Structure formats: C-alpha cells, structure tokens
C-alpha positions as CSV (number, residue, x, y, z in Angstrom):
1,E,104.0,105.6,92.4
2,G,100.4,106.1,92.8
3,D,99.1,106.1,89.4
4,R,96.3,107.6,87.4
5,V,92.6,106.7,87.7
6,S,91.1,103.5,86.5
7,E,88.7,103.1,83.7
8,Q,87.5,99.7,85.0
9,P,83.9,98.7,84.9
10,A,81.8,99.1,88.0
11,A,81.6,95.4,88.6
12,M,85.3,95.2,89.6
13,L,84.5,95.7,93.3
14,G,82.7,93.1,95.2
15,R,79.7,92.8,97.4
16,G,79.8,94.6,100.7
17,F,81.8,97.5,99.3
18,R,79.3,100.3,98.8
19,R,81.2,102.6,101.1
20,A,84.3,102.2,98.9
21,A,82.6,103.1,95.7
22,G,85.9,104.9,94.9
23,L,89.0,103.0,96.0
24,A,92.4,104.4,96.2
25,L,93.9,103.6,92.8
26,G,96.6,106.2,92.7
27,S,94.9,109.5,92.2
28,G,91.6,108.1,91.0
29,A,88.9,105.6,91.8
30,L,87.4,102.4,90.8
31,L,83.6,102.4,90.5
32,G,81.6,100.8,93.1
33,A,79.4,97.8,92.4
34,H,76.6,99.2,94.7
35,T,74.6,102.2,93.7
36,R,72.7,104.6,95.9
37,L,68.9,104.4,95.9
38,D,67.4,106.0,99.0
39,D,70.6,104.9,100.8
40,R,69.7,101.3,100.4
41,R,72.1,98.6,99.3
42,V,71.7,97.4,95.8
43,P,73.0,93.9,95.0
44,S,76.2,93.8,93.0
45,S,74.5,91.6,90.4
46,W,72.3,94.6,89.4
47,P,73.5,96.4,86.3
48,V,75.0,99.9,86.7
49,R,72.5,102.5,85.6
50,S,72.9,103.8,82.1
51,A,73.7,107.5,81.4
52,A,70.2,108.0,80.1
53,A,68.7,106.4,83.2
54,C,70.9,108.6,85.4
55,E,69.9,111.7,83.5
56,A,66.2,110.8,83.8
57,A,66.5,110.3,87.5
58,A,68.5,113.5,88.0
59,S,65.9,115.6,86.2
60,E,63.5,114.9,89.1
61,L,65.9,116.0,91.8
62,P,65.4,119.1,94.0
63,T,67.2,122.4,93.8
64,F,69.4,123.7,96.5
65,R,70.9,127.0,97.4
66,R,74.6,127.4,98.0
67,D,73.9,128.1,101.7
68,D,72.1,124.7,101.9
69,V,75.1,122.9,100.7
70,A,77.4,124.8,103.1
71,K,75.5,123.3,106.1
72,H,76.6,119.8,105.1
73,A,80.4,120.1,105.8
74,G,80.8,117.0,108.0
75,G,79.5,115.5,111.2
76,D,75.9,114.4,111.5
77,A,75.0,116.6,108.6
78,G,77.1,114.6,106.2
79,V,79.3,115.9,103.4
80,W,77.9,117.6,100.3
81,V,79.8,119.2,97.5
82,M,79.0,121.1,94.2
83,L,80.3,120.7,90.7
84,G,78.9,123.0,88.1
85,S,75.2,123.0,88.5
86,R,75.0,119.7,90.4
87,V,75.0,118.8,94.1
88,F,76.4,115.6,95.5
89,D,76.2,113.8,98.8
90,I,79.6,112.1,99.2
91,T,79.2,111.1,102.9
92,H,79.8,107.4,102.1
93,F,82.7,108.0,99.8
94,I,85.1,110.2,101.8
95,E,86.7,107.4,103.8
96,N,88.0,105.9,100.6
97,H,88.8,109.0,98.7
98,P,92.1,108.2,96.9
99,G,93.8,111.4,98.0
100,G,92.7,110.8,101.6
101,M,90.0,112.2,103.8
102,D,91.8,115.4,104.7
103,K,92.0,116.6,101.1
104,I,88.4,115.9,100.1
105,M,87.1,117.4,103.4
106,M,88.6,120.7,102.3
107,A,85.8,120.8,99.7
108,A,83.1,119.8,102.2
109,G,80.1,122.1,101.7
110,K,81.9,123.9,98.8
111,S,82.5,123.7,95.1
112,L,84.9,121.1,93.7
113,E,86.1,123.3,90.9
114,P,89.0,125.1,92.7
115,F,90.3,121.8,94.0
116,W,90.0,120.0,90.7
117,A,92.0,122.8,89.2
118,L,94.8,121.5,91.5
119,Y,94.1,117.8,91.3
120,R,93.6,117.5,87.5
121,Q,93.8,113.7,87.4
122,H,89.9,114.0,87.7
123,V,89.5,116.3,84.8
124,E,89.1,115.6,81.0
125,R,89.3,119.4,80.2
126,A,88.7,122.7,81.9
127,G,87.1,125.7,80.1
128,E,88.3,129.3,80.2
129,D,85.0,130.1,81.9
130,G,86.0,127.9,84.9
131,S,83.8,125.0,83.8
132,I,85.1,121.5,84.5
133,E,84.5,118.3,82.4
134,A,85.2,115.2,84.5
135,K,86.8,112.1,83.0
136,A,84.3,109.5,82.0
137,H,84.8,107.1,84.9
138,V,84.8,109.9,87.4
139,E,81.5,111.2,85.9
140,Q,80.0,107.8,86.2
141,L,80.9,107.6,89.8
142,L,79.5,111.1,90.5
143,Q,76.2,110.3,88.9
144,E,75.6,107.8,91.7
145,Y,76.0,110.4,94.3
146,Q,74.0,113.3,92.8
147,I,71.1,114.4,95.1
148,G,70.1,117.7,93.5
149,W,70.8,120.8,91.5
150,L,72.3,124.1,92.4
151,H,70.2,127.2,92.0
152,P,71.1,129.0,88.7
153,D,72.2,132.2,90.5
154,D,74.6,130.2,92.6
155,V,76.0,128.4,89.6
156,K,77.2,131.7,88.2
157,E,78.9,132.6,91.5
158,A,80.7,129.3,91.8
159,A,82.0,129.6,88.2
160,A,83.3,133.1,89.0
161,C,85.2,131.7,92.0
162,A,86.7,129.0,89.9
163,R,87.9,131.5,87.3
164,A,89.6,133.6,90.0
165,A,91.7,130.7,91.2
166,D,95.3,130.7,90.2
167,D,96.5,127.8,88.1
168,P,98.8,125.8,90.3
169,Y,100.5,124.2,87.3
170,A,101.5,127.5,85.7
171,N,105.1,127.3,87.1
172,Q,106.2,123.8,86.3
173,P,109.7,122.9,85.4
174,A,110.7,122.6,81.7
175,R,111.3,119.0,80.7
176,H,113.6,117.4,78.2
177,P,111.9,116.7,74.9
178,A,113.3,113.2,74.7
179,L,111.2,112.1,77.6
180,K,108.2,109.9,76.6
181,V,105.3,111.8,78.2
182,L,102.3,109.7,79.4
183,S,100.5,112.5,81.2
184,E,101.2,116.3,81.0
185,I,99.3,117.3,84.2
186,P,100.4,116.0,86.6
187,C,103.5,114.9,84.8
188,S,104.3,111.3,84.1
189,A,107.1,110.6,81.7
190,E,109.4,107.7,80.8
191,L,113.1,107.4,80.2
192,P,113.3,106.4,76.5
193,A,114.5,102.8,76.1
194,S,116.8,104.0,73.3
195,L,118.7,106.2,75.7
196,M,118.6,104.0,78.8
197,M,122.1,102.6,78.3
198,D,123.8,105.7,77.0
199,S,125.1,106.1,80.6
200,W,125.1,103.9,83.7
201,L,124.1,107.1,85.6
202,T,120.9,108.5,84.1
203,P,121.4,112.2,83.4
204,A,118.9,114.2,85.4
205,P,117.1,115.6,82.4
206,L,116.2,112.1,81.3
207,W,115.3,110.7,84.7
208,Y,111.7,109.4,84.6
209,V,109.1,111.7,86.1
210,R,106.1,110.7,88.3
211,H,104.1,113.4,90.0
212,H,100.7,113.4,91.7
213,H,100.4,117.2,92.2
214,P,102.1,120.4,91.1
215,V,105.8,120.5,91.6
216,P,106.6,122.8,94.6
217,D,108.9,125.7,94.2
218,L,110.7,125.7,97.5
219,D,113.4,128.1,98.8
220,A,116.4,126.3,100.2
221,D,117.2,129.1,102.6
222,S,113.9,128.9,104.4
223,F,113.5,125.1,104.1
224,R,113.2,123.2,107.3
225,L,113.0,119.4,108.0
226,R,111.2,118.3,111.1
227,V,112.3,115.1,112.8
228,H,110.1,113.8,115.7
229,G,108.3,110.8,117.1
230,L,108.9,108.0,119.5
231,G,112.3,107.9,121.2
232,V,113.6,111.0,119.4
233,Q,113.9,114.7,120.2
234,D,111.5,117.0,118.2
235,R,114.0,119.0,116.1
236,E,114.1,121.1,113.0
237,Y,117.0,121.2,110.6
238,S,117.8,123.8,107.9
239,L,119.5,122.5,104.7
240,A,122.8,124.0,105.8
241,Q,122.6,122.2,109.2
242,L,122.0,118.9,107.5
243,Q,124.9,119.5,105.2
244,A,127.2,120.3,108.1
245,L,125.9,117.4,110.3
246,A,128.1,114.6,109.0
247,Q,130.4,113.8,106.2
248,K,128.5,113.7,102.9
249,A,127.5,110.2,101.9
250,E,127.1,109.1,98.2
251,V,125.1,106.1,97.1
252,A,124.2,104.9,93.6
253,V,120.5,104.1,93.6
254,T,118.1,102.8,91.0
255,V,114.5,103.9,91.5
256,Q,111.6,102.1,89.8
257,C,107.9,103.0,89.8
258,G,105.7,100.2,91.0
259,G,103.7,100.4,87.8
260,N,106.7,100.0,85.4
261,R,105.8,97.7,82.4
262,R,102.1,98.0,83.3
263,G,101.2,98.2,79.7
264,E,102.0,94.5,79.2
265,Y,99.4,93.6,81.8
266,N,96.7,95.3,79.8
267,D,97.2,92.8,77.0
268,V,95.8,90.2,79.4
269,R,93.2,92.3,81.2
270,K,92.7,96.0,81.8
271,T,94.4,97.4,84.9
272,S,94.5,100.9,86.4
273,G,96.9,103.7,86.0
274,N,99.5,105.0,83.6
275,E,100.3,102.5,80.9
276,W,104.0,102.5,81.5
277,G,106.4,100.8,79.2
278,T,109.9,99.9,80.4
279,G,111.0,103.5,81.2
280,A,109.6,104.1,84.7
281,I,113.1,103.4,86.0
282,S,116.3,105.4,86.3
283,N,119.7,105.3,88.1
284,A,121.7,108.1,89.7
285,R,124.3,108.7,92.3
286,F,122.8,110.7,95.1
287,G,124.7,112.7,97.7
288,G,123.4,113.7,101.2
289,V,123.4,112.7,104.8
290,R,122.5,109.3,106.1
291,L,119.2,109.2,108.0
292,S,121.0,107.2,110.7
293,D,123.3,110.2,111.2
294,V,120.4,112.6,111.5
295,L,118.6,110.4,114.0
296,R,121.8,110.0,116.0
297,D,121.9,113.8,116.3
298,A,118.3,113.8,117.4
299,G,118.9,111.3,120.2
300,V,118.8,107.8,118.7
301,S,122.3,106.6,119.2
302,Q,121.5,103.0,118.3
303,P,118.6,101.3,116.4
304,A,118.0,99.1,119.4
305,E,117.0,102.2,121.5
306,A,114.3,103.1,118.9
307,V,113.0,99.5,118.9
308,R,112.8,99.6,122.7
309,A,110.8,102.9,122.4
310,G,108.3,101.1,120.3
311,V,109.4,102.3,116.8
312,Q,108.3,99.9,114.1
313,H,107.9,102.3,111.2
314,V,109.5,105.5,109.9
315,H,107.3,108.0,108.1
316,F,108.3,110.4,105.4
317,E,106.2,113.3,104.2
318,G,106.8,115.7,101.4
319,S,105.5,119.2,100.9
320,D,103.1,117.9,98.3
321,G,101.3,115.9,101.0
322,C,102.6,112.5,100.0
323,R,103.1,110.5,103.2
324,V,104.5,107.0,103.3
325,S,106.4,104.8,105.7
326,V,109.0,102.0,105.6
327,P,109.9,99.4,108.2
328,A,112.1,100.7,111.0
329,K,114.6,97.9,110.4
330,K,115.4,99.4,106.9
331,A,115.3,103.0,107.9
332,L,117.4,102.8,111.1
333,D,120.2,100.5,109.9
334,E,123.2,102.3,108.5
335,A,123.8,99.5,106.1
336,G,120.3,100.2,104.7
337,D,121.9,103.4,103.2
338,V,118.7,105.4,103.6
339,L,119.8,108.9,102.5
340,L,118.4,112.4,102.9
341,A,119.8,113.7,99.6
342,W,120.3,117.2,98.2
343,E,122.5,116.2,95.3
344,M,122.0,114.1,92.1
345,N,124.9,113.1,89.9
346,G,127.1,115.8,91.5
347,E,124.6,118.6,91.1
348,P,121.8,120.1,93.3
349,L,118.5,118.1,93.0
350,P,116.3,119.4,90.1
351,R,112.9,120.6,91.2
352,D,111.3,117.7,89.4
353,H,113.3,115.3,91.5
354,G,112.8,116.8,95.0
355,Y,114.8,120.1,95.4
356,P,115.9,120.9,98.0
357,L,115.7,117.6,99.8
358,R,114.4,114.1,99.2
359,V,114.7,110.7,100.8
360,L,116.2,107.7,99.1
361,V,115.2,104.3,100.4
362,P,117.4,102.0,98.2
363,G,115.9,98.8,97.0
364,H,112.3,99.9,97.7
365,V,109.5,100.9,95.3
366,G,109.5,104.4,93.9
367,V,106.7,105.8,96.0
368,R,108.8,105.4,99.2
369,Q,111.4,107.8,97.8
370,V,109.6,110.9,98.9
371,K,110.5,114.2,97.1
372,W,110.5,117.7,98.7
373,L,110.9,116.0,102.1
374,T,109.7,118.1,105.1
375,E,109.1,115.6,107.8
376,V,110.5,112.4,109.3
377,Q,108.6,110.6,112.1
378,L,109.4,107.5,114.1
379,A,106.2,105.7,114.9
380,E,104.7,102.4,116.1
381,E,102.2,102.1,113.2
382,D,102.6,102.5,109.4
383,A,101.6,105.7,107.7
384,P,97.9,106.4,107.3
385,G,96.5,107.1,103.9
386,M,96.4,105.6,100.4
387,W,100.1,105.1,99.9
388,N,100.5,102.5,102.7
389,R,97.1,101.4,103.8
390,G,95.0,101.9,100.7
391,L,94.7,99.8,97.6
392,A,97.3,101.8,95.6
393,Y,100.3,99.7,96.3
394,K,98.8,96.3,97.2
395,V,99.2,93.3,95.0
396,F,96.5,90.6,94.7
397,G,96.4,87.4,92.8
398,P,95.7,87.1,89.1
399,S,92.1,85.9,89.6
400,V,91.2,88.7,92.0
401,T,89.0,91.3,90.4
402,S,87.1,92.4,93.4
403,V,88.3,93.3,96.9
404,T,86.8,94.2,100.3
405,E,88.0,96.7,102.8
406,E,89.0,93.8,105.0
407,E,91.1,92.3,102.2
408,I,92.8,95.5,101.5
409,A,93.6,96.0,105.2
410,A,95.0,92.5,105.5
411,T,97.3,92.8,102.5
412,P,100.8,94.1,103.0
413,T,101.8,97.2,100.9
414,M,104.8,97.1,98.5
415,Q,108.2,97.8,99.9
416,E,111.2,95.9,98.4
417,M,110.8,95.2,94.7
418,P,111.3,91.9,92.8
419,V,114.1,91.0,90.4
420,Q,113.7,92.7,87.0
421,S,115.4,92.8,83.6
422,M,114.6,94.6,80.3
423,I,115.9,94.7,76.8
424,A,117.0,98.1,75.5
425,E,118.4,96.9,72.2
426,P,117.3,95.8,69.6
427,R,114.1,97.8,69.5
428,P,110.7,96.2,68.9
429,N,110.0,95.1,65.3
430,A,113.6,95.4,64.3
431,K,114.6,93.4,61.2
432,L,117.4,91.0,61.9
433,D,119.3,88.5,59.6
434,A,117.9,85.0,60.1
435,G,120.4,82.6,61.6
436,C,122.9,85.3,62.3
437,P,124.1,86.5,65.7
438,V,122.5,89.7,67.1
439,D,123.8,91.9,69.9
440,V,121.3,92.2,72.7
441,R,121.8,94.7,75.5
442,G,119.7,95.6,78.6
443,V,119.5,96.3,82.3
444,A,118.8,94.2,85.3
445,W,118.0,95.1,88.9
446,S,116.5,93.6,92.1
447,G,115.2,95.2,95.2
448,G,116.6,94.7,98.7
449,G,120.2,95.2,97.7
450,R,120.2,91.8,96.0
451,G,122.7,91.9,93.2
452,I,122.2,90.3,89.8
453,V,124.1,87.0,89.3
454,R,122.9,85.9,85.9
455,V,120.9,87.1,82.9
456,D,119.7,84.6,80.3
457,V,118.8,85.7,76.7
458,S,116.9,83.9,73.9
459,A,116.6,85.1,70.3
460,D,114.3,82.3,69.2
461,G,111.3,82.7,71.4
462,G,112.7,80.7,74.3
463,A,113.8,77.6,72.4
464,S,117.4,78.1,73.4
465,W,119.1,80.3,76.0
466,H,122.5,82.1,76.2
467,K,124.2,83.6,79.3
468,A,124.7,87.3,79.1
469,T,127.9,89.1,80.1
470,L,127.3,91.3,83.2
471,A,128.9,94.7,82.8
472,E,128.6,98.0,84.7
473,G,127.1,97.6,88.1
474,S,128.0,93.9,88.4
475,E,130.6,94.5,91.1
476,Q,128.4,96.1,93.7
477,P,128.9,94.8,97.3
478,P,126.7,91.9,98.4
479,G,123.5,93.0,100.2
480,R,124.0,96.6,99.1
481,A,123.6,96.4,95.3
482,W,121.2,99.3,95.1
483,A,121.9,100.2,91.4
484,W,121.1,98.4,88.2
485,T,123.5,96.2,86.2
486,F,124.1,96.6,82.5
487,W,124.3,93.3,80.5
488,E,125.0,92.3,76.9
489,A,124.9,89.1,74.9
490,E,125.5,87.9,71.4
491,V,122.8,85.4,70.5
492,P,121.8,83.7,67.2
493,V,118.5,84.7,65.6
494,A,116.1,81.9,64.7
495,E,116.9,80.2,61.4
496,A,113.4,80.5,60.1
497,E,112.3,83.7,58.5
498,G,109.4,85.6,60.0
499,A,108.4,87.0,63.4
500,T,110.2,85.8,66.4
501,T,110.8,87.1,69.9
502,I,113.9,88.1,71.9
503,I,113.5,87.3,75.6
504,C,115.5,88.1,78.7
505,K,115.2,86.9,82.3
506,A,117.4,87.7,85.3
507,T,118.3,85.9,88.5
508,D,119.4,87.8,91.7
509,A,121.7,86.9,94.5
510,A,118.9,85.1,96.4
511,H,118.3,83.0,93.3
512,N,115.0,84.7,92.7
513,S,114.2,84.5,89.0
514,Q,111.6,86.3,86.8
515,P,108.4,84.5,86.2
516,E,107.7,83.4,82.6
517,S,104.1,84.6,82.2
518,V,102.6,88.0,82.6
519,A,99.2,86.4,82.9
520,G,100.4,84.5,85.9
521,I,101.2,87.7,87.9
522,W,98.4,89.9,86.6
523,N,96.9,92.0,89.4
524,L,94.2,94.5,89.9
525,R,96.5,97.5,90.2
526,G,99.0,96.5,87.5
527,L,102.0,96.4,89.8
528,N,105.3,94.6,90.0
529,N,105.4,93.3,86.4
530,N,108.7,91.4,86.4
531,S,107.8,88.7,83.9
532,W,110.2,87.7,81.2
533,H,110.7,90.8,79.0
534,R,109.9,90.0,75.4
535,V,110.7,92.1,72.3
536,P,109.2,91.1,69.0
537,V,111.5,91.2,66.0
538,V,111.5,89.9,62.4
539,A,114.0,87.5,61.0
540,I,114.7,88.2,57.3
541,G,116.6,86.2,54.7
542,D,119.0,87.1,51.8
543,G,116.1,87.6,49.5
544,D,114.7,90.4,51.6
545,D,118.1,92.1,51.6
546,D,118.4,91.8,47.8
547,E,114.9,93.3,47.3
548,A,115.8,96.1,49.6
549,A,119.1,96.7,47.8
550,S,117.4,97.0,44.5
551,E,115.3,100.0,45.7
552,P,116.6,103.6,45.4
553,Q,118.9,104.3,48.4
554,A,118.9,107.5,50.4
555,A,122.1,109.3,51.1
556,A,124.0,107.5,53.8
557,A,123.6,108.9,57.2
558,P,126.7,109.9,59.1
559,A,128.1,107.2,61.2
560,P,126.9,107.4,64.9
561,P,129.6,108.3,67.4
562,A,131.3,105.5,69.2
563,R,129.5,104.6,72.4
564,S,131.0,106.4,75.3
565,N,132.3,104.7,78.5
566,S,131.9,107.9,80.5
567,R,129.2,108.2,83.0
568,Y,127.2,110.5,80.9
569,G,128.0,109.5,77.3
570,G,126.0,110.0,74.1
571,A,124.5,113.4,73.6
572,F,125.7,114.4,77.0
573,E,129.3,113.6,76.2
574,S,131.8,116.4,76.4
575,S,134.2,116.9,73.5
576,E,137.0,117.3,76.1
577,P,138.8,114.2,77.4
578,P,137.9,113.6,81.1
579,A,140.4,114.8,83.6
580,P,142.3,112.0,85.4
581,T,140.7,111.0,88.6
582,S,141.1,108.4,91.3
583,E,137.5,108.6,92.4
584,P,135.7,105.3,91.7
585,R,132.8,105.6,89.4
586,Y,130.2,104.5,91.9
587,G,131.5,106.4,94.9
588,G,134.0,104.3,97.0
589,A,133.0,100.7,96.8
590,F,129.7,102.0,95.3
591,H,129.1,103.9,98.5
592,K,130.8,106.8,100.3
C-alpha cells in the first residue's frame, strides 16, 4: 500500500540527506532539509526559504529554450525537466523519486505535464488548457530545484502537447457508492465499518480499493504471465494454461493495507499518506493455482532446489509497474498458500482487484498482493524500488522524525503483519444506557497465519475487561489462519453518565497482543497501527431518555431485516433460500 504524498515540514529529514530531498513516501515525497544554493550544502538548521524568497530568487533566473532542456536527459549533462513556464534541475533528486528512477527518467529533458496527467498524486488540479497546479508540498519541493524559465514560445508548445495527451483515468471501473472514498484519482476507498460484518466474505463491490495508477483494462485472451529467474525455466503462461495446470485451489484470505488506521496516528503527530480509518481491510475467498504448482511446472520440483540455486526472494510485478518481493521461504512453501488467483468469491476478479490475474500472499501486507500480475521472478536479492527498498514500507521508532539513506537501507521492509482487532459496532458517539449491557461486535486478524485465540473488550475505558466470543473464522487450521475472525461480546457500560470509551484488544496464537498506546508505536510513515482500538460513546441515564421521549417523535422506521448468516447477507442477501450444499463455507478446511 504505498500511500499518498506527505505534507510534512521540510525539517523531517535529517542532516546528510540533500540527495533525498524527496523520499519514497508512497506516491509522493517528504521535503528535504537541505536546499540548493549553487549546489552547496546548506545546514539542516537553516530555515526553509519562504515562498516570497523563492519567487524573488526565481525572478533573477535565466531563460532557456526547449532544445536546451532536451540536452539534459541524463549522464554527465544531468537531468532537467519543465513544468509550465519553469525549468528544473532534478539531477540530485532522481535516485529517490518515489515512483523509481525509471519512471522519472521518462520525463528527462521533457515536460512533466503529460506524465503528471498519469501520476495525479502530484497534482492539486489540472486546467482544461493543459496547465497543472502542483500540490503545496510538491510545489515547495520544486521551488528548491528551479534553475530557470522556459521561453514563452516554448511554453505554448508544451501546453499544446499536454492538451493532446489522452486522459489515462477516463476508463476507470464504476465503484459502489457505499465505499468511503479518500482519493478519487488514483482511487483509495474504505470498506465502511457499518457493513464490515454483514458478511464474513466481503462482497467484491465493497472490498477496499487502493491504487497508485490507472486501473489497466487487460484482455484475458492475450494475457501472458512470465515466470523466470534462478533455477527455473523461462516460460510464459496464458490464463487458460494456468487454469489447466493443476486442480483449482481456494483460500480465504484477509488483505490489509499497511496504512490501515493511520488517521489515529495523526492525533499524536502528523504522518504521511491516506488518512485511513478502519476500513482498509477486507476478506474474500480466492480461487486460482498455487504458485508452487506453477514453479513445479517450470522446473522447481522442490523448494530445496531453488534454495540451492541461490533463490532467496520471489519478485512479483503487475502491469501497472508495481514490483515487490517476498521471502522465498514463504513463496515456495505449499503450506504458505501463495496463490495466483483469477477468481474472487466464486466470480472472475473485478478490474479493480486485479483482473485477469493477481497474486495472494496470505498473512502479508497488502502491497505484496500484486494486482494485474504479469511477471514472477526467482532472485537472490529483494526487489529494487520504493516498495521494498525505499522508505514506503519501513517502520521506525516513535521518536524518529528524520532518516538517512543508510538507515533506510538497514531497516527491513514490512512483510507479515501484526495482530489487529477493530470494533464495528457500536459506532462512534453512540448513546448507550449507563450501567446496562451493550452488544459489541468486531473483527480480529493476525499476519503469518497466526489465528486469534482471544479478544478482550471493555466498555468503561479499560477499567474492566470481558472475554469476547469468537465466531466465524475462529476454527481455521493452526498456522494457516489467513482470514479474519468475527467476535462479539456483551459488556456493561460504565455506571457514570457521560463520555466513555469502548476498547478491544486481541491476542494471536503466538500470544502476541495489541499494544495499548498509539503514541508508543507512532512512526514516520504511519504504518502498522495495531494499538487498542477505541470507540468513544456516551452513557446516558433515565432522565435523558425521558427528555427524549417528551419530544415529538418521527414515524417509526421499518424494522431492519434479521442479520443473515449467509456468506453475503445484508443488502446482498437473496430472497430465495440457499440451495443445500455440502461445501464448507471456507473451502475444505478453509483451503482447497
């Protein structure tokens, strides 16, 4: 889940980091603590120049023609780019461009406009005339790299080119209106908490969405997957070949974005990226072929053979350019249940979720579950780029507000996720009867296949705790509990009237438990928030009820339908009774 750009102050990054003035924070950049003055290093204690100072300095800069800029497309000449009427020297920025060097080098010696029409996480708004207005923090970063102005005649030509570019977001999938949208382009949208427990398997239209680029529109017939690397034959597979390769496997898998619950961190100190609530998580039953079966067909009969060939990582790349890797031990082990999936809840994958093929790496962070999969590579080293080696998925301590390149390189990237639980009901600020029991319901999950063994719930701010009843998902096999567990508890609300807090915390099969404080796990990127989940509510007494009863009452609403026990339930429930079936709900013993 690489997330959206930071709006942190320039002082976040420490001394010695001028070359990383824009770090890989999802699709954006943190601002460097060193400015550029005649290519000399400025101490990080110096203040960042104000907008007025930057404008004053820029007014004295020289004018360049488009041909001059084109000569600086890499190598000893450096890298220049244009945006509107301005010219920038980004030579010292490209190594740490959040989207990787390859992408930014496509714009070397050219205008940024056509590329930013594609990568809109940089853009506040785009005009019909092709003009681009960068987001404030991106604009501040650009000011430090401006070296001149583009000749007025060439400005008109660049704008004409931008207007001619096709809009890559014009053909995006329609999305369910119930999704809580955080970002339209590229799309980031949450599963609403109020619908989270309508079905143990999240219906595809409500599955959370996290994209970094436009959604590809791929043709299943012409689709090909390349498998290559150490100890394996270089082969290509069509979708039909993959489907015929082995018996279809089905695995129930929960996927969670690394930034889920990031919004709670921002109450402590600002982080970077989408301000996710609790809905960047969903659960589905995926169907496809095991990666181990594909690799066996390509020449790896046993994982030990790949290890002897030097394989330590397996890379996955999607057609959108997202490239990640996971440890070979996870990818090669049949018990790891890594799946190349073409099916979701019994239907073909929707475009938003990877059609025609995606990889599922159960128990690992969402970004490892590459959509629109086109390549699998067995390698000695982990995948290059921001998703593995950059800052995007690296977690530092709560006091770390500046990092160096060396610190980033020495910090492992996220793979398996920690134990997590969240309250779905009651909703925040609900009015509850003081001293009376309340039904609390939610979900719990842990990475690495570690099942949930206990959830504790408090309705008096943590003064007393009550053990929840574990429901659907609680009987998954040990070590392969890839899907979430529903839980529920009846707990007494605090006797005293007024504001109080309902809290939940889970413990997994390894007896890992959620930390109490969000402040204690705060980190620069806002990742892995698995602190106790708190929901504020209000305890009210009889007097409040009497007062409410004396007011004019609206017509009674129709009673809600009884909660469904089917796998889709709620608004997705059929009026017809389900046909008898002997098929277990989760696919065999949760796996097929």
